C-alpha positions in Angstrom: -42.7 178.9 79.6 -42.8 179.6 83.5 -46.0 178.1 85.0 -45.8 178.4 89.1 -49.8 177.3 89.2 -53.1 177.4 88.1 -53.5 180.6 87.9 -51.1 182.3 86.1 -49.0 181.2 82.6 -46.4 183.4 83.0 -43.7 184.9 79.6 -41.5 186.9 80.2 -41.6 189.6 77.6 -38.6 191.9 78.5 -37.2 193.9 80.9 -35.6 197.7 81.4 -32.2 196.4 82.6 -31.1 196.6 85.6 -33.6 199.6 86.5 -35.5 197.1 88.0 -38.9 196.7 85.8 -40.1 193.9 83.4 -43.1 193.1 81.3 -44.8 189.7 81.4 -47.5 188.3 79.6 -50.4 186.1 81.6 -51.1 183.5 79.0 -54.0 182.5 80.9 -56.4 185.6 80.7 -54.0 187.3 77.7 -53.0 190.6 80.0 -50.0 192.1 80.7 -48.2 193.0 83.8 -45.4 195.0 85.3 -43.1 193.2 87.8 -40.6 195.1 90.1 -37.3 193.9 91.6 -38.7 192.4 94.7 -40.0 189.1 93.3 -39.4 186.2 90.7 -42.6 186.4 89.0 -45.2 189.5 89.0 -47.7 187.2 91.3 -44.7 186.9 94.1 -43.8 190.5 94.4 -44.7 193.0 97.7 -47.2 194.4 95.4 -48.9 190.9 93.8 -49.6 191.0 90.3 -50.1 194.9 89.1 -52.2 194.7 85.5 -51.3 197.5 83.3 -55.1 199.3 83.0 -56.5 201.2 80.3 -55.1 201.4 77.0 -52.7 205.2 77.9 -49.8 205.6 78.9 -48.6 209.3 80.2 -45.1 210.6 79.3 -44.0 213.1 82.6 -41.0 214.6 83.0 -38.8 213.4 86.9 -36.5 215.6 87.8 -34.0 216.0 84.4 -35.6 212.7 83.2 -38.0 211.6 81.0 -40.7 208.5 82.5 -43.7 207.0 81.4 -46.4 206.0 83.7 -49.3 202.7 83.7 -52.0 203.0 84.6 -52.2 199.8 87.2 -54.9 197.2 88.7 -53.6 195.3 91.8 -54.8 191.5 91.5 -54.6 191.2 95.3 -57.1 193.8 96.5 -58.5 195.2 93.4 -56.8 198.8 94.2 -55.5 200.5 91.4 -52.0 202.6 91.5 -49.6 204.0 89.0 -46.2 202.7 87.3 -43.6 204.9 86.7 -40.9 203.4 84.6 -37.6 204.9 82.5 -38.1 206.2 79.3 -37.2 202.9 77.4 -38.5 200.4 78.3 -41.6 202.9 78.9 -42.0 203.4 75.3 -41.5 199.3 74.5 -44.3 198.0 76.4 -46.4 201.8 74.5 -45.2 199.5 71.5 -46.3 196.6 73.0 -49.4 197.2 73.7 -50.2 199.4 70.9 -50.9 201.7 73.5 -51.8 205.5 73.0 -49.5 208.1 75.1 -50.4 211.4 76.7 -47.8 214.1 77.5 -48.2 216.0 80.5 -49.0 219.3 80.7 -45.2 220.3 80.5 -44.1 218.8 77.8 -47.3 219.5 75.8 -45.7 223.5 75.5 -43.2 221.7 73.3 -45.9 219.9 70.8 -45.5 222.9 68.5 -41.9 222.1 67.7 -42.9 218.8 66.9 -44.0 218.8 63.5 -41.1 221.7 62.3 -38.8 220.4 59.6 -35.3 221.7 58.5 -35.0 223.4 55.8 -32.4 221.3 54.4 -34.8 219.1 54.5 -33.3 216.5 56.4 
């Protein structure tokens, strides 16, 4: 348990390795936050606490890689934004929070191929 003050009771859920993001649960509110590498805990980062919003995440192609985007709300000023994460970490967050996945327009073009099965029954 990481208890810095009475406002937050942080529990580290997992990190994305060395890419800089981690998922945290505030047990006081039962809400999740994504933290970047600018601080030791979500409320100590440059952006402050970024709460993960609504129940969906968007999968995009960024450059030549897949990434996952989460809607966030700043605890500091109530502003809304987007946090982009590496794909593997994003999938873990989606599973942990039981979120809906929304594909970008570019990826939606591939949906017909997701239903194909091998003729060999693999």
